[in-house]
ROLOGU-989671 format. One record per residue (C-alpha): x, y, z; residue in one letter; residue number from 1. Coordinates in steps of 0.5 Angstrom, whole numbers. Example, Ala and Ser with C-alpha at 12.3 -4.5 7.8 and 13.67 -1.06 7.14 Angstrom:
REM residues 2
    xx    yy    zz rest  nr
    25    -9    16    A   1
    27    -2    14    S   2
END
This chain:
REM residues 514
    xx    yy    zz rest  nr
    -9   -19   -52    X   1
   -10   -21   -44    X   2
    -9   -16   -39    X   3
    -3   -18   -35    X   4
    -5   -18   -27    X   5
     0   -19   -21    X   6
    -2   -23   -15    X   7
    -1   -18    -9    X   8
    -1   -21    -2    X   9
    -2   -15     3    X  10
     0   -18    11    X  11
    -3   -14    16    X  12
    -4   -15    23    X  13
   -10   -18    22    X  14
    -9   -22    17    X  15
    -7   -22    10    X  16
   -11   -22     4    X  17
   -10   -24    -3    X  18
   -12   -20   -10    X  19
   -11   -20   -17    X  20
    -9   -12   -20    X  21
    -7   -10   -26    X  22
    -1    -7   -27    X  23
    -6    -1   -27    X  24
    -8    -1   -20    X  25
   -15    -4   -23    X  26
   -17   -10   -17    X  27
   -20   -16   -20    X  28
   -22   -21   -14    X  29
   -19   -21    -7    X  30
   -20   -26    -1    X  31
   -17   -25     6    X  32
   -16   -30    11    X  33
   -14   -27    19    X  34
    -8   -29    24    X  35
    -8   -29    31    X  36
    -4   -24    34    X  37
     0   -26    41    X  38
     1   -20    47    X  39
     6   -21    51    X  40
     6   -17    58    X  41
    13   -14    59    X  42
    11   -10    52    X  43
    11   -16    47    X  44
     7   -17    41    X  45
     8   -23    36    X  46
     5   -27    30    X  47
     7   -34    28    X  48
    11   -34    21    X  49
     8   -40    21    X  50
     0   -38    21    X  51
     2   -32    16    X  52
     3   -37    11    X  53
    -3   -41    12    X  54
    -7   -36    12    X  55
    -4   -33     5    X  56
    -4   -39     2    X  57
   -11   -41     4    X  58
   -13   -34     1    X  59
    -8   -34    -6    X  60
   -11   -41    -8    X  61
   -19   -37    -6    X  62
   -17   -31   -11    X  63
   -14   -35   -16    X  64
   -20   -41   -17    X  65
   -25   -35   -18    X  66
   -23   -36   -24    X  67
   -23   -28   -26    X  68
   -16   -28   -27    X  69
   -13   -34   -32    X  70
    -7   -36   -29    X  71
    -2   -36   -35    X  72
    -5   -28   -34    X  73
    -1   -27   -28    X  74
     6   -24   -29    X  75
     9   -23   -23    X  76
     8   -24   -15    X  77
     9   -17   -10    X  78
     9   -17    -3    X  79
     7   -12     3    X  80
     7   -12    10    X  81
     6   -10    16    X  82
    13    -6    16    X  83
    19    -6    22    X  84
    18   -13    25    X  85
    23   -18    25    X  86
    23   -26    23    X  87
    30   -28    26    X  88
    31   -34    21    X  89
    36   -40    20    X  90
    40   -43    14    X  91
    35   -48    13    X  92
    31   -40    12    X  93
    26   -44    18    X  94
    23   -39    24    X  95
    28   -40    31    X  96
    22   -37    34    X  97
    15   -32    33    X  98
    15   -25    29    X  99
    17   -20    33    X 100
    13   -15    30    X 101
    12    -8    30    X 102
     8    -7    36    X 103
    13    -9    40    X 104
    17    -4    46    X 105
    21   -10    49    X 106
    28    -7    45    X 107
    26     0    50    X 108
    31    -2    54    X 109
    36    -5    50    X 110
    36     2    45    X 111
    37     7    50    X 112
    43     4    53    X 113
    45     4    45    X 114
    44    10    43    X 115
    46    13    50    X 116
    50    18    54    X 117
    54    21    59    X 118
    50    28    55    X 119
    43    27    53    X 120
    39    30    47    X 121
    32    28    47    X 122
    35    21    51    X 123
    40    20    45    X 124
    47    22    45    X 125
    48    29    40    X 126
    55    24    37    X 127
    51    18    37    X 128
    44    23    34    X 129
    49    26    29    X 130
    50    20    25    X 131
    44    18    24    X 132
    41    23    23    X 133
    46    25    17    X 134
    45    18    15    X 135
    39    15    15    X 136
    35    21    15    X 137
    32    19    22    X 138
    34    15    29    X 139
    31     9    33    X 140
    26    10    37    X 141
    27    10    44    X 142
    19     7    44    X 143
    23     1    42    X 144
    19    -2    36    X 145
    23     0    31    X 146
    27    -6    28    X 147
    34    -5    30    X 148
    31    -6    37    X 149
    28   -12    36    X 150
    35   -14    34    X 151
    38   -12    41    X 152
    31   -16    44    X 153
    32   -22    41    X 154
    40   -22    42    X 155
    40   -20    49    X 156
    35   -23    52    X 157
    34   -30    47    X 158
    42   -31    46    X 159
    40   -39    44    X 160
    36   -35    38    X 161
    41   -30    36    X 162
    48   -35    36    X 163
    42   -38    30    X 164
    40   -33    26    X 165
    43   -33    19    X 166
    37   -28    17    X 167
    33   -21    21    X 168
    28   -20    16    X 169
    23   -16    16    X 170
    16   -20    15    X 171
    15   -17     7    X 172
    23   -20     6    X 173
    21   -26     9    X 174
    14   -27     6    X 175
    20   -26    -1    X 176
    25   -31     2    X 177
    18   -37     3    X 178
    16   -35    -5    X 179
    23   -34   -10    X 180
    29   -37    -4    X 181
    33   -30    -3    X 182
    34   -27     3    X 183
    34   -19     1    X 184
    32   -13     2    X 185
    30    -6    -1    X 186
    33     0    -1    X 187
    26     3     3    X 188
    23    -3     6    X 189
    30    -3    11    X 190
    30     4    13    X 191
    26     2    20    X 192
    33    -1    21    X 193
    36     6    22    X 194
    43     1    20    X 195
    43     4    12    X 196
    46    11     9    X 197
    40    14     5    X 198
    44    21     4    X 199
    45    18    -5    X 200
    39    15    -6    X 201
    40    11   -12    X 202
    45     7    -7    X 203
    43     6     0    X 204
    48     1     3    X 205
    49     0    10    X 206
    54     4    15    X 207
    59     1    19    X 208
    58     8    24    X 209
    51     6    24    X 210
    53    -2    25    X 211
    58     0    30    X 212
    53     4    35    X 213
    48    -1    35    X 214
    53    -7    36    X 215
    48   -10    29    X 216
    52   -16    26    X 217
    52   -14    19    X 218
    53   -21    17    X 219
    45   -23    20    X 220
    42   -17    15    X 221
    40   -19     9    X 222
    44   -16     2    X 223
    40   -10    -1    X 224
    37    -9    -7    X 225
    34    -2   -11    X 226
    27    -1    -9    X 227
    22    -4   -15    X 228
    26    -8   -18    X 229
    25   -17   -19    X 230
    29   -20   -14    X 231
    27   -28   -16    X 232
    21   -32   -18    X 233
    17   -36   -16    X 234
    21   -44   -14    X 235
    16   -49   -16    X 236
    15   -52   -10    X 237
    11   -45    -9    X 238
     8   -45   -14    X 239
     4   -52   -13    X 240
     2   -50    -6    X 241
    -1   -44   -10    X 242
    -3   -46   -16    X 243
     1   -41   -20    X 244
     7   -41   -25    X 245
    13   -43   -24    X 246
    18   -38   -25    X 247
    13   -32   -25    X 248
    17   -26   -24    X 249
    18   -23   -16    X 250
    20   -16   -14    X 251
    22   -13    -8    X 252
    17   -14    -2    X 253
    14    -6     1    X 254
    13    -5     8    X 255
     5    -3     8    X 256
     7     4     8    X 257
    11     5     2    X 258
     6     1    -1    X 259
    -2     5     2    X 260
     3    11    -1    X 261
     3     9    -8    X 262
    -4     7    -8    X 263
    -7    13    -4    X 264
    -5    16   -12    X 265
    -2    21    -8    X 266
     5    20   -12    X 267
     7    28   -13    X 268
    11    32    -8    X 269
     7    35    -2    X 270
     0    31    -5    X 271
    -1    28     2    X 272
    -7    22     4    X 273
    -9    19    10    X 274
    -9    12    13    X 275
   -14    10    17    X 276
   -12     2    19    X 277
   -11    -2    25    X 278
    -6     4    26    X 279
    -6    11    22    X 280
    -2    16    19    X 281
    -1    23    15    X 282
     5    23    10    X 283
     6    27     2    X 284
    13    24    -2    X 285
    18    30    -1    X 286
    25    33    -5    X 287
    29    32     0    X 288
    32    28     5    X 289
    30    32    13    X 290
    29    30    20    X 291
    24    32    25    X 292
    27    29    31    X 293
    22    32    37    X 294
    16    29    32    X 295
    19    23    30    X 296
    18    24    24    X 297
    23    23    17    X 298
    24    24    10    X 299
    25    17     8    X 300
    26    13     2    X 301
    19    12    -3    X 302
    18     5    -6    X 303
    18     9   -12    X 304
    26    10   -13    X 305
    30    15   -13    X 306
    24    19    -9    X 307
    23    20    -1    X 308
    17    20     2    X 309
    15    23    10    X 310
    14    17    15    X 311
    10    18    21    X 312
     6    13    25    X 313
     0    13    30    X 314
     0     8    34    X 315
    -8     7    34    X 316
   -14     8    29    X 317
   -18     2    27    X 318
   -16    -2    33    X 319
   -20     3    39    X 320
   -26     1    34    X 321
   -24    -6    35    X 322
   -22    -5    42    X 323
   -29    -2    43    X 324
   -32    -9    39    X 325
   -29   -14    41    X 326
   -26   -12    48    X 327
   -32    -7    50    X 328
   -38   -11    47    X 329
   -41    -4    45    X 330
   -43    -7    38    X 331
   -43   -14    34    X 332
   -40   -11    28    X 333
   -37    -4    26    X 334
   -42    -2    22    X 335
   -46    -2    29    X 336
   -41     3    31    X 337
   -42     6    25    X 338
   -50     7    28    X 339
   -49     8    34    X 340
   -45    15    32    X 341
   -49    18    27    X 342
   -54    17    34    X 343
   -49    22    37    X 344
   -49    30    36    X 345
   -42    33    33    X 346
   -38    34    39    X 347
   -41    27    43    X 348
   -43    33    47    X 349
   -37    34    51    X 350
   -33    27    52    X 351
   -27    26    49    X 352
   -23    20    47    X 353
   -16    20    47    X 354
   -14    14    42    X 355
    -7    13    45    X 356
    -9     4    47    X 357
    -1     2    45    X 358
     3     8    46    X 359
     3    13    41    X 360
    10    15    36    X 361
     8    21    33    X 362
     8    27    33    X 363
    10    24    40    X 364
    15    19    42    X 365
    10    15    48    X 366
    11     9    50    X 367
     7     9    56    X 368
     1    14    55    X 369
    -5    11    55    X 370
   -13    12    52    X 371
   -19    13    55    X 372
   -25    18    55    X 373
   -25    24    59    X 374
   -31    30    61    X 375
   -35    23    62    X 376
   -42    24    66    X 377
   -47    21    67    X 378
   -53    24    62    X 379
   -47    21    56    X 380
   -50    14    52    X 381
   -46     8    49    X 382
   -48    13    43    X 383
   -43    19    45    X 384
   -39    14    48    X 385
   -38    11    41    X 386
   -37    17    36    X 387
   -32    20    41    X 388
   -28    15    39    X 389
   -30    15    32    X 390
   -28    24    34    X 391
   -22    22    39    X 392
   -18    19    32    X 393
   -19    26    29    X 394
   -17    29    32    X 395
   -10    26    34    X 396
    -9    26    26    X 397
   -11    34    27    X 398
    -5    33    32    X 399
    -1    29    27    X 400
    -2    34    21    X 401
    -1    40    24    X 402
     5    38    25    X 403
     6    35    17    X 404
     5    42    16    X 405
    10    45    19    X 406
    16    40    17    X 407
    12    41    10    X 408
    11    48    10    X 409
     6    49     7    X 410
    -2    49     8    X 411
    -4    40     5    X 412
   -11    44     2    X 413
   -13    37     1    X 414
   -12    29     4    X 415
   -13    22     0    X 416
   -15    17     5    X 417
   -14    10     4    X 418
   -16     4     9    X 419
   -21     0    11    X 420
   -24     6    16    X 421
   -25     9    10    X 422
   -31     5     7    X 423
   -34     9    14    X 424
   -38    16    11    X 425
   -39    18    17    X 426
   -32    17    20    X 427
   -30    21    13    X 428
   -35    27    15    X 429
   -30    27    22    X 430
   -25    27    20    X 431
   -26    33    15    X 432
   -29    36    20    X 433
   -25    36    25    X 434
   -19    37    20    X 435
   -21    42    17    X 436
   -20    39    11    X 437
   -24    36     4    X 438
   -22    28     6    X 439
   -22    25    -2    X 440
   -24    17    -2    X 441
   -20    14    -7    X 442
   -24     8   -10    X 443
   -23     2    -7    X 444
   -20     4    -1    X 445
   -19    -2     3    X 446
   -14    -5    -2    X 447
    -9     1    -3    X 448
    -3    -4     0    X 449
    -5   -10    -6    X 450
    -5    -4   -10    X 451
     1     0    -8    X 452
     4    -6    -9    X 453
     2    -8   -16    X 454
     5    -1   -17    X 455
    11    -4   -15    X 456
    10   -10   -20    X 457
     8    -4   -25    X 458
    15     0   -26    X 459
    20    -7   -24    X 460
    18   -10   -30    X 461
    18    -3   -34    X 462
    10    -2   -36    X 463
    10     5   -32    X 464
    13    11   -29    X 465
    10    14   -22    X 466
     7    20   -26    X 467
     3    15   -30    X 468
     0    10   -23    X 469
    -2    18   -21    X 470
    -7    19   -25    X 471
   -10    12   -25    X 472
   -12    12   -19    X 473
   -20    16   -18    X 474
   -23    18   -14    X 475
   -30    17   -11    X 476
   -32    21    -7    X 477
   -31    29    -3    X 478
   -33    30     4    X 479
   -32    37     5    X 480
   -32    40    13    X 481
   -39    43    15    X 482
   -37    50    19    X 483
   -42    49    23    X 484
   -39    45    28    X 485
   -33    48    27    X 486
   -32    52    34    X 487
   -35    46    38    X 488
   -28    42    34    X 489
   -24    47    36    X 490
   -25    48    42    X 491
   -24    40    44    X 492
   -18    40    40    X 493
   -15    45    45    X 494
   -17    40    50    X 495
   -14    34    47    X 496
    -9    37    45    X 497
    -8    39    54    X 498
   -10    32    56    X 499
    -4    29    53    X 500
     1    34    59    X 501
    -3    32    63    X 502
    -3    25    63    X 503
     4    25    61    X 504
     7    24    68    X 505
     1    20    71    X 506
     1    15    65    X 507
     9    15    66    X 508
     8    13    73    X 509
     3     8    72    X 510
     6     4    66    X 511
    14     5    68    X 512
    14    -4    71    X 513
     9    -5    65    X 514
END
């Protein structure tokens, strides 16, 4: 009997991957494409949904044409995509403007006005804050980078688009609309709108009080469906365009965070994982709904039905290396950056890099903070500059690990690492040394999102449960901390933490009009 596969579509900020994945997470074939990012004055970050579709179609055709898997053995399509973005579509399901993506902060003044009041607690009206936390498990970030802030930005500054909008959709849900013709969002994917009551994990719903606080029009939000469920089938037009069978099942779309949580293999409560991609996070499943507003993290609905996971994020991780390569010209490729970094000693000769190139979300919610090098001298060379970036991202991860462990009330004995950055042996070892934790690289870490999307399909089709899926993910290699470098990294980390406090007011002044 032929092995059934899922066509997993993983749309990242840099572009999509299409992968054929078995129901237990083995990557049989994959292809990728790139898509441009549009950065605009005032904190704007957009992408063209037409470019997404073009790139996805190219990748899907390539992966199906490879012949590794027969079309008849593709049993479902499962989409995962960059989370906390907004696509405004009209009644004909056509985008009315570029997608406003997770990096966009133009909604900051509008969400601050909506959640604020005469009395302020961390910038929130206490009564409104209590309502958000009790219903959702968190609250909209005042940075303006959540979906609800994007909607308010469009309503206030693009009223023509707002008036013509039928649905405001997450990128993943927009892709599902294109694929199966149905506009819906899952209990997990909708969370970044901060408009749902998540107290009963089996019956997530839009909340009238939260809609009233924000002023978002309920009629422009998609209907909600349970996590890991079948939502439709591939339309004939898309089947013809891609080369699939019409009627192939389409399952709930997920945000990239949700799918990667599954694809990490750390599916038990408190089992931790570290994601190293364009952005970064450090997360685990937890058995309760709890909020840490001061550090901008909360337990939110997981793509696993009935479960919660700890949601947090660093704005830039791999993006810092891309910046070195593409904007500063310090290497022609990422492998060149690895080679240069390896030529510098642990600690980068005292050079400290702060990786806040697009502000920060966790453990501080600060859209004006910026990054750079500190303690740079004539004695530092190119290798030191590059290694300090590898280490600076790791120090940011250690900062996050501290608040994660306080949140969960326990020490993480190890962390599974996933994402494209996990392919670097050096970066994995740097994280092990700086965090003082074993770092366990899973097989094919760059495909954790596609693997997680396949797991969503596996559960939706009744093929496997979470415990079986967690056991299916193998560890490729473990990186253990080197005690010889402990003192160096401890000293630099203490200064790294002090740099944020010292730079915060300076950067707030420098970026107050940007």
